[in-house]
MARTIZA-859158 format. One line per field, with one value per atom (N, C-alpha, C, O): residue in three letters; atom name; y negated, z negated, x. Coordinates in nm, 2 decimals. Each point is the difference from the previous one (the first is absolute). Layout:
<sites>
res	c(ala, ...);
atom	c(CA, ...);
yy	c(Y, ...);
zz	c(Z, ...);
xx	c(X, ...);
</sites>
This chain:
<sites>
res	c(met, met, met, met, leu, leu, leu, leu, asn, asn, asn, asn, pro, pro, pro, pro, lys, lys, lys, lys, arg, arg, arg, arg, phe, phe, phe, phe, ser, ser, ser, ser, ile, ile, ile, ile, ser, ser, ser, ser, leu, leu, leu, leu, asn, asn, asn, asn, leu, leu, leu, leu, lys, lys, lys, lys, glu, glu, glu, glu, his, his, his, his, ser, ser, ser, ser, leu, leu, leu, leu, pro, pro, pro, pro, asp, asp, asp, asp, lys, lys, lys, lys, gln, gln, gln, gln, pro, pro, pro, pro, glu, glu, glu, glu, tyr, tyr, tyr, tyr, val, val, val, val, ile, ile, ile, ile, arg, arg, arg, arg, leu, leu, leu, leu, asp, asp, asp, asp, gly, gly, gly, gly, val, val, val, val, pro, pro, pro, pro, val, val, val, val, gly, gly, gly, gly, lys, lys, lys, lys, ile, ile, ile, ile, ser, ser, ser, ser, his, his, his, his, cys, cys, cys, cys, asp, asp, asp, asp, ile, ile, ile, ile, gly, gly, gly, gly, pro, pro, pro, pro, his, his, his, his, cys, cys, cys, cys, leu, leu, leu, leu, glu, glu, glu, glu, ile, ile, ile, ile, glu, glu, glu, glu, phe, phe, phe, phe, leu, leu, leu, leu, asn, asn, asn, asn, lys, lys, lys, lys, gly, gly, gly, gly, gln, gln, gln, gln, asn, asn, asn, asn, asp, asp, asp, asp, thr, thr, thr, thr, val, val, val, val, val, val, val, val, asn, asn, asn, asn, glu, glu, glu, glu, lys, lys, lys, lys, asn, asn, asn, asn, val, val, val, val, ile, ile, ile, ile, val, val, val, val, his, his, his, his, asp, asp, asp, asp, leu, leu, leu, leu, ala, ala, ala, ala, val, val, val, val, glu, glu, glu, glu, ile, ile, ile, ile, leu, leu, leu, leu, gln, gln, gln, gln, leu, leu, leu, leu, ile, ile, ile, ile, val, val, val, val, asp, asp, asp, asp, asn, asn, asn, asn, thr, thr, thr, thr, asp, asp, asp, asp, ile, ile, ile, ile, thr, thr, thr, thr, his, his, his, his, val, val, val, val, ala, ala, ala, ala, lys, lys, lys, lys, lys, lys, lys, lys, thr, thr, thr, thr, ala, ala, ala, ala, val, val, val, val, tyr, tyr, tyr, tyr, thr, thr, thr, thr, thr, thr, thr, thr, asp, asp, asp, asp, ala, ala, ala, ala, gly, gly, gly, gly, ile, ile, ile, ile, glu, glu, glu, glu, asn, asn, asn, asn, thr, thr, thr, thr, tyr, tyr, tyr, tyr, gly, gly, gly, gly, tyr, tyr, tyr, tyr, met, met, met, met, his, his, his, his, lys, lys, lys, lys, lys, lys, lys, lys, gly, gly, gly, gly, ile, ile, ile, ile, ile, ile, ile, ile, lys, lys, lys, lys, ile, ile, ile, ile, asp, asp, asp, asp, phe, phe, phe, phe, val, val, val, val, cys, cys, cys, cys, pro, pro, pro, pro, pro, pro, pro, pro, phe, phe, phe, phe, tyr, tyr, tyr, tyr, his, his, his, his, leu, leu, leu, leu, arg, arg, arg, arg, asn, asn, asn, asn, leu, leu, leu, leu, gln, gln, gln, gln, val, val, val, val, leu, leu, leu, leu, his, his, his, his, asp, asp, asp, asp, pro, pro, pro, pro, ser, ser, ser, ser);
atom	c(N, CA, C, O, N, CA, C, O, N, CA, C, O, N, CA, C, O, N, CA, C, O, N, CA, C, O, N, CA, C, O, N, CA, C, O, N, CA, C, O, N, CA, C, O, N, CA, C, O, N, CA, C, O, N, CA, C, O, N, CA, C, O, N, CA, C, O, N, CA, C, O, N, CA, C, O, N, CA, C, O, N, CA, C, O, N, CA, C, O, N, CA, C, O, N, CA, C, O, N, CA, C, O, N, CA, C, O, N, CA, C, O, N, CA, C, O, N, CA, C, O, N, CA, C, O, N, CA, C, O, N, CA, C, O, N, CA, C, O, N, CA, C, O, N, CA, C, O, N, CA, C, O, N, CA, C, O, N, CA, C, O, N, CA, C, O, N, CA, C, O, N, CA, C, O, N, CA, C, O, N, CA, C, O, N, CA, C, O, N, CA, C, O, N, CA, C, O, N, CA, C, O, N, CA, C, O, N, CA, C, O, N, CA, C, O, N, CA, C, O, N, CA, C, O, N, CA, C, O, N, CA, C, O, N, CA, C, O, N, CA, C, O, N, CA, C, O, N, CA, C, O, N, CA, C, O, N, CA, C, O, N, CA, C, O, N, CA, C, O, N, CA, C, O, N, CA, C, O, N, CA, C, O, N, CA, C, O, N, CA, C, O, N, CA, C, O, N, CA, C, O, N, CA, C, O, N, CA, C, O, N, CA, C, O, N, CA, C, O, N, CA, C, O, N, CA, C, O, N, CA, C, O, N, CA, C, O, N, CA, C, O, N, CA, C, O, N, CA, C, O, N, CA, C, O, N, CA, C, O, N, CA, C, O, N, CA, C, O, N, CA, C, O, N, CA, C, O, N, CA, C, O, N, CA, C, O, N, CA, C, O, N, CA, C, O, N, CA, C, O, N, CA, C, O, N, CA, C, O, N, CA, C, O, N, CA, C, O, N, CA, C, O, N, CA, C, O, N, CA, C, O, N, CA, C, O, N, CA, C, O, N, CA, C, O, N, CA, C, O, N, CA, C, O, N, CA, C, O, N, CA, C, O, N, CA, C, O, N, CA, C, O, N, CA, C, O, N, CA, C, O, N, CA, C, O, N, CA, C, O, N, CA, C, O, N, CA, C, O, N, CA, C, O, N, CA, C, O, N, CA, C, O, N, CA, C, O, N, CA, C, O, N, CA, C, O, N, CA, C, O, N, CA, C, O, N, CA, C, O, N, CA, C, O, N, CA, C, O, N, CA, C, O, N, CA, C, O, N, CA, C, O, N, CA, C, O, N, CA, C, O, N, CA, C, O, N, CA, C, O, N, CA, C, O, N, CA, C, O, N, CA, C, O, N, CA, C, O, N, CA, C, O, N, CA, C, O, N, CA, C, O);
yy	c(-11.01, -0.10, -0.05, -0.01, -0.01, -0.05, -0.15, -0.08, 0.05, -0.15, -0.06, 0.06, -0.17, -0.06, -0.09, -0.05, 0.05, -0.09, 0.06, 0.12, -0.20, 0.05, -0.08, -0.12, 0.19, -0.08, 0.01, 0.10, -0.22, -0.02, 0.08, 0.02, 0.02, 0.08, -0.06, -0.02, 0.00, -0.04, 0.08, -0.01, 0.08, 0.08, -0.04, -0.01, -0.03, -0.05, 0.10, 0.03, 0.02, 0.11, -0.07, -0.09, 0.15, -0.04, 0.12, 0.11, -0.12, 0.12, -0.01, -0.09, 0.18, 0.00, 0.08, 0.12, -0.16, 0.06, 0.03, -0.07, 0.16, 0.02, -0.06, -0.04, 0.02, -0.08, 0.07, -0.07, 0.20, 0.06, 0.08, 0.08, -0.11, 0.08, -0.09, -0.06, 0.07, -0.07, 0.11, 0.12, -0.17, 0.10, 0.02, -0.10, 0.23, 0.03, 0.04, 0.08, -0.13, 0.03, -0.01, -0.05, 0.10, 0.00, -0.05, 0.04, -0.14, -0.06, 0.07, -0.01, 0.06, 0.04, -0.06, -0.04, 0.00, -0.03, 0.11, 0.03, 0.03, 0.10, 0.12, 0.06, -0.03, 0.12, -0.04, 0.08, -0.21, -0.04, -0.09, -0.11, 0.15, -0.09, -0.13, -0.02, -0.08, -0.14, -0.08, 0.02, -0.10, -0.07, -0.12, -0.02, -0.04, -0.12, 0.00, -0.01, 0.02, -0.01, -0.14, -0.09, 0.07, -0.13, -0.01, -0.11, 0.23, -0.01, 0.15, 0.09, -0.09, 0.14, -0.05, -0.12, 0.22, -0.01, 0.02, 0.05, -0.09, 0.03, 0.14, 0.08, -0.04, 0.12, 0.05, -0.08, 0.20, 0.04, 0.03, 0.04, -0.05, 0.01, 0.06, -0.01, 0.08, 0.04, -0.05, 0.02, -0.10, -0.03, 0.08, 0.03, 0.02, 0.09, -0.06, -0.04, 0.05, -0.03, 0.12, 0.04, 0.01, 0.13, -0.04, -0.05, 0.06, -0.03, 0.14, 0.11, -0.14, 0.13, 0.02, 0.12, -0.21, 0.04, -0.02, -0.03, 0.04, -0.01, 0.13, 0.11, -0.12, 0.12, 0.01, -0.10, 0.20, 0.02, -0.11, -0.04, 0.00, -0.10, -0.15, -0.08, 0.07, -0.15, -0.09, -0.10, 0.15, -0.09, -0.01, 0.09, -0.21, -0.04, -0.05, -0.10, 0.17, -0.05, -0.04, 0.04, -0.13, -0.04, 0.09, 0.09, -0.12, 0.08, 0.00, 0.09, -0.19, 0.00, 0.04, -0.02, 0.10, 0.07, -0.10, 0.03, -0.15, -0.10, 0.00, -0.01, 0.03, -0.02, -0.12, -0.11, 0.13, -0.11, -0.03, -0.11, 0.22, 0.01, 0.11, 0.11, -0.13, 0.11, -0.01, -0.10, 0.21, -0.01, 0.03, 0.10, -0.20, 0.02, -0.11, -0.09, 0.11, -0.09, -0.03, 0.09, -0.23, -0.05, -0.08, -0.09, 0.12, -0.07, -0.14, -0.01, -0.10, -0.14, -0.06, -0.06, 0.08, -0.06, 0.08, 0.05, -0.04, 0.04, -0.08, 0.00, -0.07, -0.09, 0.05, 0.03, -0.03, 0.06, -0.12, -0.05, 0.00, -0.11, -0.11, -0.04, -0.02, -0.11, 0.04, -0.09, 0.21, 0.05, 0.08, 0.10, -0.16, 0.08, 0.12, -0.03, 0.16, 0.11, 0.07, 0.12, -0.19, 0.06, 0.06, 0.11, -0.17, 0.07, 0.12, 0.11, -0.12, 0.12, 0.12, 0.11, -0.15, 0.11, 0.07, 0.12, -0.21, 0.06, 0.09, 0.10, -0.13, 0.06, 0.14, 0.10, -0.10, 0.12, 0.08, 0.11, -0.15, 0.07, 0.14, 0.02, 0.07, 0.15, 0.01, 0.00, 0.02, 0.01, 0.15, 0.04, 0.04, 0.13, 0.04, 0.00, 0.05, 0.05, 0.13, 0.07, -0.02, 0.16, 0.02, 0.12, -0.22, 0.03, -0.01, 0.02, -0.04, -0.02, -0.14, -0.07, 0.03, -0.13, -0.08, 0.04, -0.16, -0.09, -0.13, -0.04, -0.04, -0.14, -0.09, 0.00, -0.08, -0.07, -0.16, -0.07, 0.04, -0.14, -0.05, -0.11, 0.20, -0.06, 0.00, -0.06, 0.13, 0.00, 0.15, 0.09, -0.07, 0.13, 0.03, -0.06, 0.14, 0.02, 0.15, 0.04, 0.04, 0.13, 0.03, -0.07, 0.16, 0.05, 0.05, 0.09, -0.16, 0.04, -0.09, -0.07, 0.08, -0.08, -0.07, 0.06, -0.19, -0.07, -0.02, -0.05, 0.08, -0.02, -0.09, 0.01, -0.12, -0.10, 0.01, -0.03, 0.06, -0.01, -0.13, -0.06, 0.00, -0.11, -0.02, 0.08, -0.19, 0.01, -0.16, -0.09, 0.08, -0.13, -0.01, 0.09, -0.20, -0.12, 0.02, 0.07, -0.12, 0.01, -0.02, 0.06, -0.14, -0.03, 0.13, 0.01, 0.07, 0.14, 0.07, 0.06, -0.05, 0.08, -0.04, 0.09, -0.21, -0.05, 0.02, 0.02, -0.04, 0.03, 0.14, 0.03, 0.07, 0.13, 0.04, 0.09, -0.13, 0.04, -0.07, 0.06, -0.17, -0.05, 0.09, 0.04, 0.00, 0.08, 0.13, 0.05, 0.02, 0.12, -0.01, 0.09, -0.21, -0.03, -0.07, -0.02, -0.02, -0.08, 0.11, 0.09, -0.12, 0.10, -0.01, 0.08, -0.18, 0.00, 0.10, 0.02);
zz	c(-2.83, -0.09, 0.03, 0.12, -0.22, 0.01, 0.03, -0.04, 0.11, 0.04, -0.13, -0.06, 0.00, -0.11, 0.02, -0.09, 0.21, 0.03, -0.08, 0.01, -0.09, -0.06, 0.04, 0.03, -0.02, 0.05, -0.12, -0.07, 0.06, -0.11, 0.05, 0.12, -0.23, 0.02, -0.10, -0.12, 0.16, -0.09, 0.03, 0.11, -0.20, 0.01, -0.09, -0.12, 0.17, -0.08, 0.01, 0.11, -0.23, 0.00, -0.09, -0.08, 0.11, -0.08, -0.07, 0.06, -0.18, -0.08, -0.02, -0.06, 0.11, -0.03, -0.11, 0.00, -0.11, -0.13, -0.04, 0.05, -0.14, -0.05, -0.14, -0.05, 0.00, -0.13, -0.11, -0.09, 0.10, -0.10, 0.05, -0.07, 0.20, 0.05, 0.10, 0.08, -0.08, 0.09, 0.09, -0.04, 0.17, 0.08, -0.04, -0.03, 0.03, -0.02, 0.13, 0.07, -0.05, 0.12, -0.02, -0.10, 0.20, 0.00, 0.14, 0.10, -0.10, 0.13, 0.01, -0.10, 0.21, 0.04, 0.11, 0.09, -0.08, 0.12, 0.03, -0.09, 0.21, 0.03, -0.10, -0.02, -0.04, -0.09, -0.15, -0.09, 0.07, -0.14, -0.06, 0.05, -0.15, -0.08, -0.02, -0.04, 0.06, -0.02, -0.07, 0.04, -0.15, -0.06, 0.09, 0.02, 0.03, 0.09, 0.11, -0.03, 0.15, 0.11, 0.02, -0.01, 0.02, 0.03, 0.13, 0.06, -0.04, 0.12, 0.06, -0.06, 0.18, 0.06, 0.09, 0.04, -0.01, 0.10, 0.14, 0.02, 0.08, 0.14, 0.03, -0.07, 0.16, 0.05, -0.03, -0.05, 0.08, -0.03, -0.14, -0.08, 0.04, -0.14, 0.01, 0.09, -0.21, -0.03, -0.12, -0.10, 0.10, -0.12, -0.02, 0.09, -0.22, -0.03, -0.13, -0.09, 0.10, -0.12, -0.02, 0.08, -0.21, -0.04, -0.10, -0.11, 0.14, -0.07, -0.10, 0.04, -0.14, -0.11, -0.06, -0.02, -0.02, -0.09, 0.04, -0.08, 0.21, 0.05, -0.02, 0.05, -0.12, -0.03, 0.09, 0.07, -0.09, 0.08, -0.04, 0.09, -0.22, -0.04, -0.01, -0.07, 0.15, -0.02, 0.11, 0.03, 0.05, 0.09, -0.05, 0.00, -0.05, -0.05, 0.10, 0.07, -0.05, 0.10, -0.07, -0.11, 0.16, -0.05, 0.06, 0.07, -0.10, 0.04, 0.15, 0.05, 0.02, 0.15, 0.06, 0.12, -0.19, 0.04, 0.05, 0.10, -0.16, 0.05, -0.12, -0.12, 0.18, -0.11, -0.08, 0.05, -0.18, -0.11, -0.05, 0.00, -0.03, -0.06, 0.06, 0.02, 0.02, 0.06, -0.06, 0.00, -0.05, -0.04, 0.13, 0.08, -0.05, 0.12, 0.00, -0.09, 0.18, 0.02, 0.14, 0.09, -0.07, 0.14, 0.03, -0.07, 0.19, 0.05, 0.07, 0.10, -0.19, 0.07, 0.09, 0.10, -0.14, 0.08, -0.02, -0.11, 0.22, 0.00, 0.09, 0.12, -0.19, 0.07, 0.00, -0.11, 0.20, 0.01, 0.06, 0.11, -0.19, 0.06, 0.05, 0.11, -0.17, 0.03, 0.15, 0.07, -0.04, 0.11, -0.06, -0.06, 0.09, -0.06, 0.10, 0.12, -0.17, 0.08, -0.05, 0.02, -0.09, -0.08, 0.11, -0.03, 0.15, 0.10, 0.04, 0.00, 0.04, 0.07, -0.12, 0.03, -0.14, -0.11, -0.03, -0.01, 0.01, -0.03, 0.11, -0.02, 0.15, 0.12, 0.00, 0.04, -0.07, 0.03, -0.13, 0.01, -0.13, -0.11, 0.01, 0.06, -0.15, 0.01, -0.15, -0.10, 0.10, -0.14, -0.02, 0.07, -0.14, -0.02, -0.13, -0.11, 0.12, -0.12, 0.01, 0.08, -0.18, 0.00, 0.12, 0.04, 0.02, 0.12, 0.13, 0.10, -0.10, 0.11, 0.02, -0.10, 0.22, 0.04, 0.03, 0.08, -0.14, 0.01, 0.06, -0.03, 0.11, 0.04, -0.09, 0.01, -0.10, -0.07, -0.02, -0.08, 0.17, 0.03, -0.14, -0.03, -0.05, -0.12, -0.12, -0.10, 0.11, -0.12, -0.05, 0.07, -0.19, -0.06, -0.09, -0.11, 0.15, -0.06, -0.05, -0.05, 0.06, -0.05, -0.05, 0.03, -0.11, -0.06, 0.12, 0.07, -0.05, 0.11, 0.01, -0.10, 0.22, 0.01, 0.15, 0.10, -0.10, 0.13, 0.03, -0.09, 0.20, 0.04, 0.11, 0.10, -0.10, 0.09, 0.05, -0.08, 0.20, 0.06, 0.05, 0.06, -0.08, 0.05, 0.01, -0.07, 0.15, 0.01, -0.02, 0.04, -0.11, -0.02, 0.10, 0.01, 0.06, -0.01, 0.06, 0.10, -0.15, 0.04, 0.17, 0.06, -0.01, 0.14, 0.08, 0.11, -0.16, 0.07, -0.01, 0.10, -0.21, -0.03, 0.09, 0.07, -0.06, 0.08, 0.15, 0.09, -0.05, 0.14, 0.04, 0.12, -0.21, 0.03, 0.00, 0.09, -0.17, 0.02, 0.13, 0.06, -0.03, 0.13, 0.12, 0.10, -0.10, 0.11, 0.00, 0.11, -0.23, 0.00, 0.05, 0.06, -0.08, 0.04, 0.14, 0.04, 0.01, 0.13, 0.12, 0.02, 0.04, 0.10, 0.14, 0.09, -0.09, 0.14, -0.01, 0.10);
xx	c(15.62, -0.02, -0.15, -0.04, -0.03, -0.14, -0.01, 0.09, -0.19, -0.03, -0.05, -0.09, 0.16, -0.05, -0.13, -0.06, 0.02, -0.12, -0.12, -0.02, -0.06, -0.10, -0.13, 0.01, -0.12, -0.13, -0.10, -0.02, -0.05, -0.09, -0.12, -0.03, -0.05, -0.12, -0.11, 0.03, -0.14, -0.11, -0.13, -0.06, 0.02, -0.11, -0.11, 0.02, -0.14, -0.10, -0.11, -0.05, -0.01, -0.09, -0.14, 0.01, -0.10, -0.13, -0.05, -0.01, -0.01, -0.05, -0.15, -0.04, -0.02, -0.17, -0.01, 0.03, -0.08, -0.01, -0.15, -0.09, 0.06, -0.13, 0.00, 0.11, -0.23, -0.01, 0.09, 0.05, -0.02, 0.06, 0.14, 0.07, -0.04, 0.12, 0.06, -0.07, 0.22, 0.08, 0.07, 0.02, 0.01, 0.05, 0.15, 0.07, -0.02, 0.14, 0.06, -0.06, 0.19, 0.07, 0.14, 0.05, 0.02, 0.15, 0.05, -0.05, 0.14, 0.05, 0.14, 0.08, -0.05, 0.14, 0.05, -0.08, 0.21, 0.07, 0.10, 0.08, -0.09, 0.10, 0.01, 0.10, -0.22, 0.00, 0.02, -0.02, 0.07, 0.04, -0.11, -0.04, -0.01, -0.11, 0.06, 0.11, -0.19, 0.04, -0.12, -0.12, 0.15, -0.10, -0.06, -0.12, 0.22, -0.03, 0.13, 0.11, -0.16, 0.08, 0.06, -0.07, 0.19, 0.04, 0.10, 0.01, 0.06, 0.09, 0.02, -0.04, 0.11, 0.05, 0.09, 0.01, 0.07, 0.12, -0.05, -0.12, 0.21, -0.03, -0.03, 0.05, -0.12, -0.05, -0.14, -0.08, 0.06, -0.13, -0.05, 0.09, -0.21, -0.05, -0.14, -0.08, 0.05, -0.14, -0.05, 0.07, -0.18, -0.07, -0.11, -0.08, 0.06, -0.11, -0.07, 0.07, -0.20, -0.08, -0.09, -0.09, 0.11, -0.07, -0.12, 0.03, -0.15, -0.11, -0.02, -0.03, 0.03, 0.02, -0.14, -0.03, -0.05, -0.11, -0.15, -0.09, 0.07, -0.13, -0.08, 0.03, -0.13, -0.09, -0.14, -0.03, -0.04, -0.12, -0.11, -0.07, 0.07, -0.10, 0.06, -0.06, 0.16, 0.06, -0.05, 0.06, -0.16, -0.08, -0.13, -0.08, 0.04, -0.14, -0.07, 0.03, -0.17, -0.09, -0.13, -0.01, -0.08, -0.11, -0.11, 0.03, -0.16, -0.11, -0.02, -0.06, 0.11, 0.01, 0.11, 0.02, 0.06, 0.12, 0.10, 0.07, -0.06, 0.10, 0.11, -0.03, 0.16, 0.10, 0.01, 0.00, -0.01, 0.01, 0.13, 0.04, 0.02, 0.14, 0.08, -0.06, 0.19, 0.08, 0.14, 0.06, -0.01, 0.14, 0.08, -0.01, 0.09, 0.08, 0.13, 0.00, 0.09, 0.12, -0.01, -0.02, 0.04, 0.00, 0.13, 0.04, 0.01, 0.12, -0.05, -0.05, 0.09, -0.04, 0.09, -0.03, 0.17, 0.11, 0.12, 0.04, 0.03, 0.14, 0.09, -0.01, 0.12, 0.08, 0.15, 0.05, 0.01, 0.13, 0.09, -0.02, 0.12, 0.09, -0.08, 0.03, -0.14, -0.09, -0.08, -0.03, 0.02, -0.08, -0.12, 0.02, -0.14, -0.11, -0.04, -0.04, 0.07, -0.03, -0.12, -0.02, -0.07, -0.12, -0.09, -0.05, 0.01, -0.08, 0.05, -0.06, 0.19, 0.07, 0.01, -0.03, 0.06, 0.01, -0.12, 0.00, -0.11, -0.13, -0.05, -0.06, 0.09, -0.05, 0.08, -0.06, 0.19, 0.08, 0.02, 0.06, -0.11, 0.02, -0.07, -0.10, 0.17, -0.05, -0.06, 0.07, -0.21, -0.06, -0.04, -0.10, 0.16, -0.02, -0.07, 0.06, -0.19, -0.08, -0.01, 0.06, -0.15, -0.04, -0.08, 0.00, -0.06, -0.08, 0.07, -0.06, 0.19, 0.08, 0.06, 0.02, 0.01, 0.05, -0.12, -0.08, 0.08, -0.12, 0.05, 0.11, -0.18, 0.03, -0.09, -0.12, 0.19, -0.07, 0.04, -0.05, 0.14, 0.07, 0.04, -0.02, 0.08, 0.08, -0.11, 0.03, -0.14, -0.08, -0.01, -0.05, 0.12, 0.00, -0.11, -0.01, -0.08, -0.12, -0.01, -0.11, 0.23, -0.01, 0.13, 0.10, -0.08, 0.14, 0.09, -0.04, 0.15, 0.07, 0.12, 0.04, 0.03, 0.12, -0.01, -0.05, 0.09, 0.00, 0.15, 0.07, -0.03, 0.14, 0.00, -0.08, 0.17, 0.03, 0.16, 0.09, -0.07, 0.14, 0.01, -0.09, 0.22, 0.04, 0.15, 0.07, -0.03, 0.16, 0.03, -0.07, 0.20, 0.04, 0.12, 0.08, -0.07, -0.08, -0.14, -0.01, -0.08, -0.15, -0.02, -0.08, 0.16, -0.03, 0.04, -0.05, 0.14, 0.03, -0.13, -0.05, 0.00, -0.12, -0.11, -0.05, 0.01, -0.11, 0.03, -0.08, 0.21, 0.04, -0.01, -0.04, 0.07, 0.00, -0.13, -0.03, -0.07, -0.14, -0.07, -0.10, 0.15, -0.06, 0.06, -0.07, 0.19, 0.05, -0.08, -0.03, 0.00, -0.07, -0.15, -0.06, 0.02, -0.15, -0.02, -0.11, 0.22, -0.02, -0.04, 0.08, -0.18, -0.05, 0.09, -0.03, 0.12, 0.07, 0.12, 0.07);
</sites>
């Protein structure tokens, strides 16, 4: 029998658009596309955001080679059961692009998939990460 305990999830993204183009992406929870994530059950989960439409010419630079506009998707906040796990999620996320695995701290600047593994309840997730990184 499954545990009926459900945990709330709030994902806040920022879309970086071009004057004539919006970013297109798909959000999946445990492999299932979701429009808006609202909850999940107890246990391990995988949140994926797949950035679909970034092209070669979707980063606009000025004459000084400074980025003026960029088509991108950025993770601003991830809250699970009223616990903000944003920092941990951005730090441990795996962002895979055509160039390989990149560390971007939640900023998706190329076509690719970012995967964030977490556990509900979130205090288990944070405790487990602390145990893995504790030098003692």
